[in-house]
N, C-alpha and C positions, 0 to 999 in steps of 0.2 A: 559430154557424153552422157546422155539420159541414163544409161544403164547404170553408169558408175555413180549418177547421183541417187539411186535406189538404196545406196550404201547408208545414207542419211538415217535409215532405220535401223542400220546394224553397227554404226560408228560411234566411238566414245569421243566425248569432247574432251580436249586436252585439259580445260578447266574443271573437270569434275571433282568431286569431294576427294582430297588426297586422304583424307582420314578414314573415310569408308574405304577407298579401294586397297588402302595399305592392309586393310583386314584379309583381303582377297589374295595377295601376294602369297607366292610360293617361297618356301624356304628351303634353301640349299643345306647339303650337310656341313658340319663343321669344319672350319678352315683347319682347325687344330690336327685333323686327322691327316696321317701321311701314309703312302704308299710304297711299300718296297716289294721288289720281284727278284726273286731268287730261283732259278731253275725254271722259270716259267710259273712259279706259285706266286700268287698276290698275297702279300701279308700287310694288315692294315694297323698301323701303330698310332697312338693317340697319347696325349700328355695325361689323359685321366687313366683311372685304374683299368679300364676295358682296353688292354694293348692289343688284342686279338680279336678278329671276328671268327666265331666257331663255325667249322664245317657243318655242326650239326644243328645250325640256325633253324629255329621254329617259328612260325608265325605268332603273333600275339595271341592270348587267350580270346576266343570269340564269344566266350559268355560273360556276363557281368560277374563280378566276384559274390561268391557266397558269405554272406554276414552271420557272424555267429549269432545264434538265438539263446545264448545261457543267460542272459539277464532275465529278470523276472520283471515285467513292468507292472508299476503299481497301480492298481486298479481302483483302490480305495479313495475317495475324496480327501480324506483326512491325510493321509499319508502324502496325496498329491500336493496338499496345501501346505503342509510342511516342506517338501521339497522346493516349492517356489519362494518360501520365505528365507530359504539358506542362501544369501548371495555372497558371501566370502568364498574364496577359493578353497579354503579348508574344507568348508561345511559342504560346497558341491562335490569336492572329492569325497568326503565321508557318505554323503547321499548316495553317490554314483557306487561306493563302494558296498552299501546295504542294498542295492539292486542286484548285486551279483550273485548266482545262484552259488551255493556250497557244493563242496567235493571235488572231484577231479576234473569236472568240465571247467571250473573256474581257472584251474593251473594250465589247462591246454589250450584256452581260447582268449584269454585276458589280451595279450598282445595283438593277436589277430583282429580282435574287436575295435581295438583302440586305432588301428591302422586302417580298417574298413570305414570305421566311423569319418575318419579325416577324408578319406577319398570320397565318399558319398556326399558330406557336407559342401564340398568343393563342387562337385558334380551339380548339386541342386541350387546354386546360386542363393539368392535371398530368401528363397521358400524353405521354411523349417520343416523337415522331416525327421521322424524317429529312425533309430537304427532297426527298431523292430516294434511291434505291438503287442505282442503275447509269445509269453514262453512257458509252457505248461510245467506243473510241478506236481510230483506225488503227493507233497503236502497240501496242494491246493484244495478248497472247498469252496461250497457255492457261497458262503459267507464271506471268504477272501476277494470274490469277483463283484466289482461295483458296476454300476450303470454309467457312472461318470467317465466321460470319454475325451481323450486328449485330442488335438487337431487332428494328429495322423490317425487315430483311432476311427474318429469321426468319419473320415474319407474312406478308409476301408468299409466302415459299416454302411455309408450311404452306397457305396459300390456295389456291395454283395446283397443289398436289399433292392436295388433297382435295376442293375445292369441286366441286358438280354443274354441270352446264352451265347451268342456269336462273341459278345464282349467277354464273357466269363472264360471263354476258350483262350483268351490271350493271354490269361494268368499261367503261369509256368507251372506244370505237372496236373493242369485242370483238363480233365477229359471231359466228354459228353455226359458220361454218367454222373460225375462229380457236378457239372454245372447243373444237371437235372436235379440233383440231391439239393443244391443250394436254391434253386428254384421252390423246389417243393416246400422247403423249411419257411418261406415267408408267409405273411409280413414276420420280421424279426422286431421285437417289442423295445429292445435295448441290447446293450453289450453282453449283459449275463444270459439274456436269452440266446444271443446269437451263438455265444462259447457253449452253453448246453446242448443246443441242436446239433451243433458241429460235432461234440463229444459223442452224442448218441446216434448220430445220422449212420447210414450204411455206406460203406466206401468212401468215406470223406472224415476229415478230422481238422483240428485248430491249425495244423500246418499251413493251411489254406490263407490264413490271415497273413502271416508274414510274405507269402509269394504273392498276395494280392498289393500288399504294400510295395514291394519291388516294382510289380507292375505300374502301379500309378506315379511312382516316383519316376520310372523310365518314360512314361507319358508325357510328365512335367518337363522332364530334361530335353526330350525331343522337341515339344511344343515350343519352348523357349528359343532352342536353337534354330527351329524353322523361320519363328518370327524374326529372328537377327538376320538370317539368310534373306528373306523376303525383304526385309528392310533395305540391304544392300543391294538387292538385285533390283529393286523400285529406282533408287537412285541411279544405279550404272544404268538402266534402261532410259531414265529420262536423259542422261548425259549423251546416250546414243542417238536418242531423238533429236538432240539438239548439235549433234555432230556433223562433221563434213569429212569426204573421202581425202584420202591422202595423194593417191596415184591416180592419174588421168590415162595414163598410158602404161605399158608393160615396161619393166626395168631393161635398160639397155644392155645388161649382162647375158640376158636371153639371146638364144639363137634367134637372128633376125629374121630367117626366112619362117619361122613359125611365129603364129599369133594367137595369144589368148583369145578365147570366146569371152563377148561381153560380160556375162554372168560369171565367168572365171576371174575376170579383173574385178568383179564386185568381191568375189570370195578373197582375193589377194588384199585388197584394200580390208576387208573384215580383219584378216589376220594380222594386218601391220599396226591397226587402230588397237586390236587386243594387246599386241606387243607394246606399243606405246603406253599403254596403261597397266602394263605388268600383269595382265590376265590370261589364265588358260581357256580353251576352247574347244567346243566340240564340232567339227565340220561333218556334218550328216546329210550332204547331197545324195540323192536317189543314186543307186548303182548304174555306172556307166557315163557320170557327168564329169569325170576327170579330177577326182580329189587328189590323186597323186600329182598331177602336173600343177595345181594350185601350190601344193606344199613346196614342189621343187622352185616355182617363182618365188615364193616366199623367203625360200633360203638365198635366192640368188640376190632378192633386195636386201636383204639382212647384210649379205657380204658386201653387195655394190655401196652401202652406205656406211660400211664400218660399223655396225650394230652389234656385232658380236666377235669376242676372241676366242671363245671356245668351240669345240666341234658339236655338231648334232647327233642325234641317235634316232635310227628309224628301226622300229622292231615290227616284224611283218611275219604273217604265215609262210612257209616255205614255198609253197606255192607262187607267191608273189615277189620273191627276192630277186630274181633275175628281171622282173618288169620294173620294179624300182630302179636297179642298175641302168635299164635300157633307158627309161626316161630322163634319170638324172644326166647321163652321157648325152642325149639327144636334146634336150631344152637348154642345160646350162653346164656345158663342158669344163667351164671356168672354176666350178666347185669341185676341190678336189675329194674323190670318193674312195673309200675302202669297204670291203664287204668282208664281214668277219664271219666266215663260215668255214667249212673244211675239217678236216681230221682234227683230234685233240692235238695232236703235235704240231699241226700248222696253225693252230689257235695258239698254242704255247709260243711259239715264235714269234706272232704278231705281238701278242701282249708284251713280250720282251722289248721287240723294236720299239713299240708306242711309249713304252717307260722310258726308254732312253732318249727318245726324241721328246719327251715331256709332252706328248699327244699334239705336236705342233705341226704333223705333217698330213693332216686331213680335216677337211671341213665336213663332212657326213660319214658317219658309219651306219651300213646296214647289216642287219642281225635278224635273227630269227625269235619267236616266242620260245622254242624248245631251248634253244643255246642260253637265253639270257635267265630263264627261271629254272631249267632244270639241273644245271650244272655249277656246283659249289664256286668252282675257281671263277667264273663268269659273275656270278652274283656279286662274289666280293669285289671284282673289279668295276663293276659298272654302280654299286653302290657308293664307290670312292672316286672315280674318274669324273672329273668336271665337265659337265655338259651343258650347254645352253638351251636347246629344246630336246625333249624326247616325244616322239611321234609314235602313236600305236594305231597301226593299220589293223581294219576289222575289230574296232574295238569293242564290240560285242561280246568278245572274249572277257571284257573286264567287268562285266555285269554282275557279278556275285562276290561280294568282298569276303565271303566266308572261305575262300579257296586259297590255298597256299600260294597259287601262282599269282593271284591279286596282290598278296602281301608283298612277294618279292619284286613285281614290278612297280608297286607303288614305291619301294625303297631305292629306286634309281635315281641318281644324285644328277637331276636336271633342274635347273632355274626353271624352266617352263615346260607345259604339257600340251600338247596338241592330241585330240581323239578322234579319229577317222571311222565313222561306220554308216553303212547304207541302210540301216534300218531305222525306223521312227522310235522316238520316246514311247515307252509301254506303259500299260497300267499296272506296273508292278513296282511296291514301293522299294522292296530290296534291292532291286534293279537302278532304279532312280536314284537311291541314296548312294549305292555303290559309285555311279557316275558323278554324282556331286561331291563326293570325298575326293575324288581326284582331280576335279576342277577347282575345290574349293578346301583344300586339305587343313588350312590353319583352322577353320572353322569347326571340325569335327575331332580333331586329333585327341582332344582331351576325354570326349565321351563315346568314342566309336563303338567301344564294347557294348553300351547300352542299345545303340542303334542296331547293331550286329543280332543281338538277343531277340529283341522286340519283334523286328521285322522278319525275321528268318521264318518264324513259325508259319506263317500265312503266305510265304513268297509264291505258292503255285495256285492260290484260290484265285477264281476269276473275281474281276473286280465287282461285280454286282452282289457277291456273298461276301466282301469284306465287312468288318465292323465299321460304324460311321468316322470313327477316329482314324483310321487307317485311310479311308477315302478321302477324308480332309486333308490328311498330309501328302497322298497323291498329287491332288490338284495343287497344294503349296509347292511340292517339289517340282512340277511341271512350270509353274509359274516363277519360280527362282531359276530353273535351268534357260528360260527362254533367252535372257541377253547373252548367254555363253554358248548358245546352240543355233547355227546357222544349218538349215535345209532347204534345198530347192528342188523341185520335181522336174522330170524331163519333159511332163507336158506342158508346164509352165515357161521353161525356157529354151526348148528345142523344138521351134516350129518346124524345123526341116528335117526333123529324126523319122525315118519311115515308120509305119504304123508296127504295131504287134497284135496279131491276132492268137486267140487262145481255142483250143478245141479239146473236147474228152473223149477219148475213142473206148468204148466197151467192149471188151474181148470176151466173148462166150469160152469156156473153158474147152480144151480137146476132150473128146468123149471118155478117154482112159483117164485123164486129168481131173475132170468132174466125177468119175466113180470112185476114184482114191480120195476125193475131197469130200465127199458124203461121208464115206466111211470113217474119215478121221474125225468128221463132226459128231457122229455118233459114239465113237471111242471116248473122245474127249469130254464129252455130255456124261456119259457112263462114270469117267474118272473123276469129274468134279462132283457127282453125287455122292461119292465114298470117300472123297479125301476132306471133307467140311473146310476148316480154317488153313490147312497145310497146302491146299491146291496151288501150283504154281502156275499162275495166269501168265506171265510173261513168256515162260517156256512154251506153253500151249498154244500162245497167241502167234508166236514165231514159227511154229510148226506151220501154222494155217498159212502165214503169210508166205513162206517158203514155197509151199504147195500149189498157191495161188500164181507163183510167178514161173515155177517149173518142177515137174515131179522129180526130175534128177536131183533137186536141192535136197531130197530126203532119201531113204534107201527102201527101194522097192524090188530091184533087179536083182542084186545079189542076195541070194540066200545065204543061210549057215553054213550048209555043204560046201559051197563056193568060198565063204570065207574060210574054212578050214584048210581046204586046198592052197587058196591064196597064201594063207600065214605059212604053211609048211614050205612053198617055195621059196617066199621072201626070205623066210628064217636062213634058208640054205644057201642065199645068194650073198656072197661075201660085200658086195657092194652096198648092201642095204645097211641101214643103221642100226638094227635088232637082230640078234639070231636067236632069241627065245620066243619060239613059235607061239606059245600060249600068249605072251605079251603082246605079239603082231596081232593075234586074234582079237584079243581085247581091244585093241586101238581100231581094228577094221570094224568094229561093232559100233562105234560112233562116228563112223565116216558116212558120206553121202554116197549115192551112186556116182556123181560126177567126180567124187574126190577118189574114188577106187578107180575109176575109168583113168583118170591121170597117172595113177601107179602104173597100171597096165599099160599105158603109152610109154612111161619111162623106163620099166624094167621088162626087159624082153623075157625073162623067166615066167611071167603071168601075160604076156601079150596077148594070148588066146582069149583072154577076159574083156578085152576092150568091146566098147559098146560100139554098135554100128551107127550110121548116120540118121536112120529112121526114129531111134531113141531121142535124139536131140530136136526132132521137129514136132515132138508131141506136146506142143504148146500152145493154149489160145493166143497168148501175145506173139508169138514166132508166126502163127498162122497170118494174125493182122498185118506184122511187119512184111510177110510175101506179098500183101495186097499192096501196102504205102511205098516201101522201099524201092521197087522197079519204077514206080511212076515219078517218086521225086527225081531218081537219077536221070530217067527219060527228060525230066522237064529242066534240068539242069541245076538242080539245087543241091546244097550240101549239108549234111547233116552232123549234129552234135547228140550223141545219145548217153543219158545219165543213168546211173543205176546207186542205189545207197550201198549195196552189198558186193563184196569182190567176189562172193562165188557165184552170184548170178552174171558178174561181168565175164568171168571164167567160160561159162554155157553160152554167153552172147557170142564170145570171141570163137567157140567152135562154129555156132550159126553163121557167122559172117564168112568163115572159111568155107562151110559147106556151099553156101550161096554165091561165094566168088566177089563178094565185096571189099574193094580196097579199105583198110581202116589202119588207124592208129589206137594206141591206148595208153591212158594214164590214170594212174591210181595213187593211193597212200603209200604204195612200196616203191614207187618209180623214184631213182636216184634224183636228188635236187639238180645236178650237174646235167641229167639228161632231159627234164621237165622241159624246159624252155627251147631245147633243140627240137623237142616232138611239136610244141605249139608253133614254132616257126616253120618247121616240114608241113604241118598242115595247111599253115597260112599261105604259103608259097606255092604248096603243089594241088593243083586243081584236080589231078587224077586221085587224091585220096577222098573217098567219097564220103566216109564214116569217120567220126572221132570218139571213142567209148572213153568216158571219164566217170570215177567215182563222186557222188553228189559232193562230197566234204573236201576232198583234195583238189577236183577241177571245176569246183561252183566258186571259188572264192578269186577274185583279183585278177583273173587272167582274159585275155581280150582274142575272142574267135570271131571276128566280124567277117571272116571268111565264109562262115556257115549263114545259112538264113533260116535253117530249121531245127528246132529243139526238140527232142524225144526224150520225155521222163518216163523212163520204163518202169518205174515204181515209186508210187509218191510217197513225201517224208509227211510224218506228224506235224513237223515244225513247216508252216508253209515258207517261211522266209528263207530256208535251205533251198527249196526248189526255186524261188524267185531268185535269189542269188544265182544259181545255176542258169536261168533263163537269160539272165542278164549278161552273159558271157557273150552273147551275140548282139542284143539289143542295146547298144551303146554308142557312143561317139565312134565315127570311122564306118559305120553300118549304112550303106547304101541301097539296101533291098528291104522288102516288107519281111517281118521276122513271123514265122509260124511256131507256136508251142503246141505240141499235141503230148497229151498225157494217156497212158495206156491203163485201164482199169479193168482188172479181171471180174468179170460180171458174176453177181451172186456171192461173192467172196466177201472177207472183211477187208479187202481194200474199198470198197465203195461205202464203208463206214468211216475208213480212215480219211477219205478225201474229203466226205463231207464235213469230218471233225476239223480237219486242215482248212477247209474253206471258210468254216464260221468263225475260226481264229483269226484269219487274214481278213475277213470283214470288221473283226473286233479290234484289229491291230494289237493282238495279245500274241507275244512271242513267248513260246515254252524254252525256258532256260534248262540247259542240263544235258542229260544224256540223250540218246537217240530217240527215246520214246518217254512220254510221261507214264509213271507207272499207274496212275490213277487212271488215264485214259483207256489204258490196255485192259484193265481189268473190267471196266465199265463196257467196254465193246466187246471183249470176249463174252462176258455174262449175256450181253444183248444177242450176239451170235447165238450162243447156245441156248437161248431160252430160258435162262436162270434169272430168277426175280432178284431184282436189287433193293 
């Protein structure tokens, strides 16, 4: 099979260098650990002194240790010469004792210095680095400072004398002002001149010297680690190029009526070869190519060939939990499946039962990120429970090693790891290093704190603004990842997949909406002129986004006298949660028109305050939907509509009711047991015209190929969130061309958001973290308000 032979570029030779590969193997938890369950509570016992895992377990420190600076570095050549001649242990000890500053500092820090010195020497391998290069003292004078420089001092001196501003900003505590002061003091004629200028400079002092040393040490450590990884990656890739495929047809354990696509068989072979070499991998096929099916087939292959005796764990978003169960049952019913979900009591019963059965009654466990990472009991269990593979679905959730969730997931006791993601590798070094640490944990464990500290500082900078050192490491990291990373695009492997078209529909604001938007712009501009540095750009930007979507997302209709009457009536209603009318009034002031309308619908005592239908139709986007939806329905299309915001979905829901469209809704508040039922109902009932979903809850992992039209009601800063959403329809199983329609409110901040998202997609740069990037928000709002940046 020619498609299977393509694996030669992705397979590992059985004869590859064992010594190299052994460094890449993952290590499981100590076999000495024992687990005891009492009343459903997991207790971890060990022969070591640590007999319990604390429920207050915290992640390791994400910053490098701060090494004490109390020793005074001997700057004079004469003293340095004497120090070098002291070769005996006693003389060295005496010399070190002479270097230590006197007073209380010595007593407080001597032991920590010794410990940190040992750690740093281990971390820096062969290269010699001092623990510090300078420690000021009140007794110091110019005469005490020499231009003689040790090796470490020379490196610090050269860096501060030549490094550009962007490189200086990588130094801990170095701000733009400090970098400018360093550059202004150049050229430095020698060590004494450098010390004097730092002591006399504005906003800067000699503390920068030791911080610079830390930065240079970390660079050296990271560079050496990357070189080692690169050597291993090259040898691995050479073995892959010389390898051959293991499977020419799908395992017989799979349902015979179902057939893997040729590229899926290639993916199965890749996973099988990685397993034979004890390597972890990242399967990053484009969304919709069936990564779930390839994992199911791989687990079936392992069972059929007796290659594992321990269960596997699949960790997935809540929205995809049922889909995983369906695919396992459909493709490989011989795999014994356990879904670890439900109430705390139900999960406790499962833990007790599994322990009694010694985890022998299941082949695969499926659970969610929330359960694994958020519950102390589950964290303990999966840290001890012996697993063969752990699969992380939607693994872009693991792209920040500084998060607590990353730490908990990293500690799951599995022999091997498979990461699944539909997004490409990004030009973000923290992200790349986080993934590298997951697939090559043994390489980074001893020095992970340096990597975290060094690359977190510029984690959101675009690649063209990064220092040269980081750019070089990005390219190295991508090169290292290549053998462990398999990605195929739909355009390359699915010749028969229907086309996908994109259109942007610009929606003029409704007249009243436009008037309110212009007034808000004037108000926010005036506010920004008076607040100086205290201005809340995020809150102001969010107000504009809400109004650009619908006026009812803010409060215009209900005036203060109305709120007073509503508060009095609600406080007098025994069914309402609060009987203090002042408190009720205060709450109402922070509510939008639609939220107050929802209260009027729920409580009869204020039913006269319900909004009429015309208030919901005063939106430019709804006016455009009045044109689009009837035509789509008439032509036999079915629609999936996404919004980022729950409050916007609430308003869209009322619009759907007013217009008489049959619809379903799924968002983050939908119970997990109801999610798959809603998805199945929509896929099976052609009379349901529209499926409303939140971008985050409904945009990941679910199959909605029964629809052929995707409407993105409000665009996301992160283009990959919208791309995830649109690929719910454009995926395997789709038989009709798919149309993607984006609604953009004309003349509003939404146009700037879309332009920003489009540029990110073109650069393949995904924003990590919260809904919006704070820097983007501030810049876009200033631009909208006409504020100079």
